[in-house]
TINUMI-335883 format. One line per 2 residues: number of its first residue (from 0); their letters; for each residue y, z, x of C-alpha. Coordinates in steps of 0.001 Angstrom, whole numbers, plus 500000, padded with zeros to 6 digits. Layout:
N
NUM) a) Y Z X | ...
***
This chain:
493
0) mt) 500000 500000 500000 | 503428 499120 501325
2) sp) 506060 501790 501960 | 509572 501972 500521
4) ts) 511114 501414 503939 | 509144 498218 504675
6) dg) 509219 496737 501162 | 512351 498311 499715
8) kr) 513326 495494 497365 | 510017 495537 495480
10) wl) 510008 499323 495234 | 513512 499270 493784
12) qr) 512628 496447 491386 | 509699 498484 490071
14) ia) 511934 501536 489662 | 514535 499407 487873
16) rr) 512035 498005 485372 | 510593 501448 484660
18) tm) 514038 502955 484162 | 515118 500090 481897
20) tq) 512177 500832 479595 | 512789 504582 479674
22) rg) 516412 504040 478663 | 515547 501792 475707
24) ll) 516490 498499 477385 | 514360 495353 477491
26) pd) 513597 494118 481024 | 512021 490894 479732
28) fs) 512883 488282 477117 | 510652 487929 474073
30) pa) 508434 484836 473795 | 510574 483685 470862
32) al) 513766 483931 472929 | 512183 481971 475766
34) ve) 511036 479262 473340 | 514576 478986 471960
36) ae) 516034 478734 475463 | 513525 476078 476440
38) ai) 514456 474020 473372 | 518112 473842 474427
40) kg) 518382 470654 476472 | 522055 470573 477383
42) pa) 525459 472230 477005 | 527129 472425 473621
44) ve) 529133 469338 472668 | 531804 469232 469998
46) qg) 534749 466982 469290 | 537510 466953 466731
48) pa) 541051 468195 466189 | 539956 471833 466487
50) vr) 538909 471287 470127 | 541656 470321 472562
52) dl) 540836 468261 475645 | 542088 470232 478673
54) rq) 539716 468801 481267 | 542617 467349 483247
56) lp) 544053 470760 484162 | 543213 472196 487625
58) wa) 540993 475005 486355 | 539254 477255 488877
60) si) 536941 480262 488749 | 537199 483300 491024
62) dn) 534225 485643 491077 | 531780 487299 493464
64) dd) 530314 485104 496179 | 526867 485069 494586
66) sr) 527911 484926 490912 | 526647 481987 488876
68) dl) 527246 483409 485379 | 530861 482266 485309
70) dq) 532709 483448 482215 | 536345 482510 482847
72) lt) 538599 479906 484383 | 542350 480243 484912
74) va) 545270 477883 485382 | 549060 478253 485521
76) ap) 551887 475991 484347 | 555686 476390 484227
78) ad) 557366 477318 480947 | 560947 477396 479694
80) gg) 563422 480063 480750 | 561826 480819 484108
82) ad) 558597 481891 482441 | 555046 480816 483286
84) ri) 552076 479844 481186 | 548769 481423 482146
86) lv) 545746 479881 480470 | 542443 481753 480460
88) av) 539382 479747 479401 | 536393 481828 478257
90) ad) 532921 480298 478042 | 531928 479447 474451
92) vd) 528575 481236 474492 | 528376 481336 470696
94) al) 528152 477532 470669 | 524548 477811 471925
96) vk) 523565 481409 471117 | 523574 481474 467340
98) lg) 523958 484574 465212 | 520538 485766 464049
100) sa) 518561 483835 466681 | 515951 485388 468977
102) ld) 518365 484944 471889 | 521003 486793 469901
104) ah) 518506 489561 469097 | 517764 490173 472783
106) aq) 521451 490145 473678 | 522174 492592 470876
108) an) 519302 494849 471956 | 520559 495287 475534
110) tt) 524249 494451 474873 | 524879 493803 478574
112) sv) 523461 492324 481754 | 522132 495093 483976
114) yt) 523048 494738 487650 | 520726 496880 489760
116) aa) 520604 497077 493535 | 517428 494982 493712
118) qi) 517454 492764 490625 | 519716 491465 487862
120) fp) 518428 491690 484299 | 520609 489094 482526
122) ml) 521606 489506 478901 | 520847 485812 478371
124) pe) 518229 483636 480110 | 519556 482180 483337
126) kl) 519119 478669 481944 | 522077 479575 479736
128) st) 524087 482250 481539 | 524096 480556 484940
130) dl) 524051 476954 483705 | 524507 475727 480132
132) ts) 526945 478441 478997 | 528416 479070 482452
134) lg) 531699 477444 483470 | 530130 476010 486604
136) eg) 531976 473852 489086 | 532265 470235 488022
138) qe) 530814 470931 484572 | 532464 470092 481259
140) rl) 532146 473021 478885 | 533458 474243 475551
142) av) 535700 477283 475835 | 537966 479588 473899
144) vv) 541390 479450 475565 | 543944 482249 475542
146) dl) 547346 480693 476291 | 549894 483256 477524
148) tv) 553608 482804 478159 | 554652 485397 480743
150) gp) 558233 486227 481663 | 559451 486878 485235
152) dg) 559136 490610 484537 | 555399 490278 483859
154) av) 555682 490781 480081 | 553701 488506 477763
156) rr) 556323 486853 475531 | 553946 484950 473294
158) se) 550287 484012 473073 | 548073 481491 471336
160) vy) 544298 481232 471039 | 542469 477947 470484
162) ra) 539276 476092 471349 | 539147 473491 474114
164) lv) 537011 471387 476419 | 537512 472359 480078
166) rn) 536195 471481 483530 | 535987 473801 486536
168) aa) 537546 472066 489558 | 536611 474760 492097
170) kl) 534245 477735 492242 | 536002 480316 494434
172) ay) 535084 483794 495677 | 537159 486976 495563
174) da) 536997 487936 499236 | 537851 484487 500603
176) va) 540735 483964 498166 | 542094 487468 498841
178) aw) 542016 486927 502601 | 543894 483638 502156
180) ld) 546497 485176 499827 | 547038 487986 502328
182) ga) 547507 485495 505169 | 544466 486804 507006
184) ap) 542368 483620 506751 | 542751 479878 506065
186) ap) 542224 478461 502606 | 538565 478427 501538
188) pr) 537065 474903 501768 | 536722 474468 497999
190) la) 540342 475520 497481 | 541584 473151 500175
192) av) 539560 470286 498719 | 541453 470236 495402
194) pg) 544991 468808 495761 | 547651 471228 494574
196) ld) 545241 474110 493966 | 546838 476183 496721
198) aq) 550237 476114 494986 | 548483 476700 491671
200) lr) 546808 479894 492902 | 549959 481193 494566
202) aq) 551746 480800 491237 | 548935 482692 489505
204) dr) 549114 485432 492131 | 552884 485763 491665
206) va) 552515 486159 487900 | 549589 488565 488265
208) qa) 551576 490771 490658 | 554460 490937 488161
210) mk) 552054 491818 485348 | 550440 494491 487502
212) al) 553797 496047 488402 | 554826 496196 484746
214) rh) 551536 497769 483660 | 551833 500477 486277
216) qh) 555386 501208 485162 | 553850 501899 481749
218) ga) 551223 504198 483248 | 548239 501989 484123
220) ls) 546244 503981 486656 | 545852 502851 490278
222) le) 542251 503874 490793 | 539829 502671 493454
224) st) 536138 503063 492818 | 533817 502631 495797
226) ea) 530603 501404 494211 | 528200 500260 496884
228) ra) 526318 496968 496991 | 522863 496845 498511
230) vf) 522362 494652 501564 | 518828 493431 502272
232) eg) 517333 491787 505324 | 514371 490092 503693
234) dv) 512810 492856 501584 | 514150 495662 503779
236) ls) 517224 497582 502608 | 519586 497599 505586
238) dl) 522861 498961 504214 | 524982 499983 501230
240) rp) 528490 498581 501524 | 531448 499550 499344
242) dl) 532659 496863 496957 | 536408 497283 497375
244) kn) 539283 495962 495294 | 541438 493156 496656
246) ra) 544298 490890 495645 | 542095 488200 494080
248) ka) 540261 490761 491962 | 543627 492138 490842
250) li) 544706 488613 489859 | 541708 488158 487560
252) en) 541860 491745 486273 | 545469 491437 485142
254) fm) 544887 488107 483422 | 541787 489427 481641
256) ia) 543621 492526 480396 | 546376 490318 478995
258) an) 543858 487905 477447 | 541983 490776 475792
260) ga) 545232 492082 474342 | 546157 488650 472987
262) tv) 542692 488339 471440 | 543161 491577 469498
264) qc) 546585 490433 468312 | 545151 487093 467156
266) le) 542484 488841 465088 | 545106 491182 463649
268) qh) 547315 488243 462666 | 544388 486691 460811
270) rf) 543631 490055 459134 | 540234 490221 460849
272) ps) 538494 493388 462018 | 537967 493876 465749
274) lr) 535854 495832 468211 | 538372 497748 470273
276) rv) 537669 499093 473738 | 539288 502529 474046
278) lr) 539509 505330 476581 | 540536 508510 474822
280) lp) 542837 511186 476233 | 540966 513012 479016
282) er) 539274 516231 477916 | 539498 517720 481419
284) wd) 543199 517131 481910 | 543520 520728 483117
286) ri) 541238 519948 486065 | 543172 516749 486837
288) aa) 546352 518866 486858 | 544632 521360 489183
290) la) 543724 518510 491557 | 547365 517441 491651
292) ag) 548473 521042 492206 | 546223 521159 495251
294) fg) 548422 518452 496754 | 551625 520216 495791
296) er) 552273 518017 492740 | 552754 519149 489149
298) lp) 551496 517273 486107 | 552617 518047 482541
300) sa) 550433 520258 480348 | 549616 517362 477993
302) ps) 547874 514168 479207 | 550389 511634 480526
304) at) 549306 508315 482021 | 552730 507673 483581
306) al) 552787 511083 485275 | 549232 510660 486547
308) ea) 550014 507168 487866 | 553069 508502 489742
310) fl) 550857 511141 491367 | 548177 508581 492279
312) ta) 550747 506196 493768 | 552150 508986 495933
314) rr) 548696 510018 497139 | 547714 506432 497969
316) qa) 550787 506146 500194 | 550268 509578 501765
318) dp) 546525 509321 502427 | 545095 505804 501963
320) eg) 541783 506719 503613 | 541206 509693 501327
322) fp) 542461 507940 498190 | 539050 506510 497101
324) dl) 537633 510044 497017 | 540538 511243 494882
326) sl) 540115 508181 492640 | 536450 508930 492123
328) av) 537225 512512 491133 | 539833 511349 488610
330) ik) 537499 508672 487214 | 534825 511310 486603
332) ll) 537322 513559 484834 | 538758 510770 482665
334) gr) 535429 510132 480975 | 533950 506862 479775
336) ge) 535314 504130 477564 | 533787 503299 474196
338) yv) 533827 500659 471479 | 535340 501442 468096
340) le) 535887 499393 464961 | 539460 498657 463951
342) lp) 540256 497296 460517 | 543413 495248 459856
344) ge) 546437 497486 459547 | 544729 500523 461034
346) av) 545969 502211 464185 | 543433 503271 466810
348) qg) 543874 504975 470122 | 544446 502601 473033
350) hf) 543075 502623 476564 | 544462 505590 478508
352) gl) 543505 504209 481929 | 544996 500752 481354
354) av) 548029 502056 479443 | 547601 499455 476706
356) kd) 547259 499893 472947 | 545682 496543 472069
358) yt) 542503 496053 474064 | 539039 494669 473506
360) hs) 536284 493038 475566 | 536281 489268 475058
362) ta) 536304 487558 478461 | 532679 487973 479664
364) pn) 530383 486679 476887 | 527621 485653 479295
366) rr) 527329 489285 480403 | 528432 491503 477479
368) fp) 527453 491343 473818 | 530701 492842 472431
370) dv) 532428 489787 473905 | 530066 487504 471971
372) vt) 530811 489420 468758 | 534540 489122 469402
374) qr) 534170 485417 470147 | 532430 484849 466818
376) ll) 535186 486740 465020 | 537831 484675 466802
378) ka) 536202 481337 466059 | 535814 482246 462399
380) al) 539449 483327 462194 | 540661 480121 463846
382) ag) 538519 478008 461514 | 539699 479836 458400
384) sp) 536139 481040 457705 | 535119 484543 456578
386) sp) 534085 487151 459136 | 530488 486624 460323
388) yg) 530009 490407 460336 | 530515 492983 457616
390) ve) 532463 496182 458257 | 529357 498384 458284
392) al) 527611 496029 460694 | 530595 496074 463065
394) aa) 530807 499867 462982 | 527100 500082 463817
396) la) 527522 497520 466612 | 530397 499504 468116
398) ah) 528244 502632 468354 | 525201 500676 469550
400) ct) 527121 498805 472264 | 528622 502055 473527
402) aq) 525191 503694 473711 | 523497 500724 475376
404) ed) 526300 500280 477883 | 525863 503938 478790
406) aa) 522106 503382 479151 | 522674 500344 481369
408) tk) 525109 502308 483529 | 522488 505023 483957
410) ve) 519884 502447 484984 | 522250 500964 487564
412) rq) 523138 504435 488819 | 519468 505448 489026
414) vr) 518565 502412 491138 | 521634 502971 493352
416) ks) 520463 506555 493837 | 516960 505378 494722
418) aa) 518426 502845 497147 | 520603 505555 498676
420) al) 517615 507900 499003 | 515703 505093 500689
422) ll) 518535 504401 503123 | 519017 508092 503996
424) ar) 515321 508929 504299 | 515501 508850 508107
426) ri) 518648 510993 508372 | 517324 514368 507223
428) ge) 519218 517212 508907 | 522447 515253 509497
430) rf) 525777 516628 508284 | 528435 514732 506333
432) da) 531938 515200 504982 | 531802 514973 501182
434) vv) 533864 515243 498007 | 532630 516991 494854
436) tg) 532198 514415 492060 | 530517 516540 489392
438) aa) 530365 520250 488608 | 528650 521591 485493
440) ak) 525964 524012 484409 | 523282 521420 485175
442) gt) 524378 521048 488789 | 526974 520096 491377
444) wv) 527163 516655 492963 | 528969 515360 496018
446) ri) 529658 511927 497478 | 529588 511142 501175
448) as) 531612 508304 502665 | 529169 506407 504873
450) pp) 527017 505224 503270 | 528981 505787 500023
452) ve) 526317 507652 498029 | 526026 510730 495825
454) gr) 523625 513647 495957 | 523136 517122 494522
456) vv) 524141 520349 496240 | 521030 522480 495801
458) rg) 522190 525331 498016 | 525664 526831 498311
460) ae) 527300 525119 495309 | 528925 528289 493989
462) gl) 532672 527920 493378 | 532798 524147 493934
464) dv) 534619 521900 491437 | 535406 518222 491078
466) gd) 537709 517005 493826 | 536882 519707 496368
468) rv) 536086 518549 499891 | 533108 520139 501578
470) rv) 530766 519741 504548 | 527105 519212 503583
472) el) 523733 518901 505307 | 521072 516454 504096
474) le) 517914 518401 503182 | 515597 515951 501458
476) td) 515354 512567 499684 | 513012 511296 496964
478) ve) 513089 507515 496487 | 511086 507452 493242
480) rg) 513365 509893 491469 | 516515 508949 493347
482) fi) 517067 512505 494517 | 519290 513281 497481
484) df) 519546 517012 498138 | 522306 518592 500183
486) ar) 523123 522104 501290 | 526665 523325 501693
488) ag) 527400 523561 505394 | 530997 524746 505332
490) ga) 533893 525894 503198 | 535581 523801 500504
492) r) 539230 522906 500102
***
């Protein structure tokens, strides 16, 4: 029998499949879903006045280097009064994945693609998600376009949503585009190969930076998570590297936030219900305030996104190396987002972390089922048709998608923990600087910086709370269960 160290990828794949099943997720497609996928011979085709032809625009995708399930394209164009138009094209997944089909049933069961350290479990078969419903380079595809007019101050002045036919001129990657935008590297080959795309992306970056600045003025939080990506040499796990934010990721993030807001507003204008994505006021605001007090800063007694953002901005400038640890502590204390149903005319809580009131998930339908639901609602609204979902069905979907997203996150976390235990198995007895990321009756957890992994403090956890820094010693690892056990080796501050 092989060992975890020599055949790490297969061990982690087995753990991932087992954990998927334990968490109520389906690791495999049903025979009926596979038959439906096999019967689809090509991308969706539709013509008519409801579908605009925008293939001539210099669309481009920016995603991870290895991503093939491409959900969005972007393009910029000048507008009157010094404004800019930002167009976001979202893959029309509903055109091939029909409501009530076996493919739809699987997507609704899992509600999301599950990205584990050793294997991706796609929400839709790869024949669709990485090909026929993906906005791949050089491919003509149907899309739902969100057309934004953005002023020089970064504010969206107007928006329109419509269907269109688009073509991806260049598949680009975050890291390469970010390095080029920062002046640290030449233009990526695919970017350089498309005439005018360099000026196009610099215009998009300029607009995205203005949008970002405006959002942070309103209290959008500057947080940096340090999720690690597994690096394999063959089947051997060789490293866990942090997946850091960069300028290209910020460009896409800001456009997607704006597109999601415009989508909600479009549904509201058509008197359609919507699945909102919300992050409620943090329940542990007192602990967030205590963290700030530890740095000599004072936050108000009631949750305030603008006050928290001012504190985070100051800490990033004062201690950029320690900022990811502070971010992680704040993220843990903020809690998780959820989906809720909003009916026309009702007011629901917005997203505390993004500092926006109107927000949904609509821009990743190859990867998330709520986005498919929203897309169906949008297309019905634009066509003047009734809602494809009843109110009770949407309320049930909101709760189900929240629960399944949480389950998927736990699967991904479990496999990351198993990968981390595998990587640290040969470092028993070493000591690390750590930050406390969880403190409750069920246990205390810390995160070390290199590799960026979490483990439990099984000895000496008394008095520790989220955000404390502490020195720990690695006692034991268990790859199957993903356990990494530490002992406190010094005082906390």
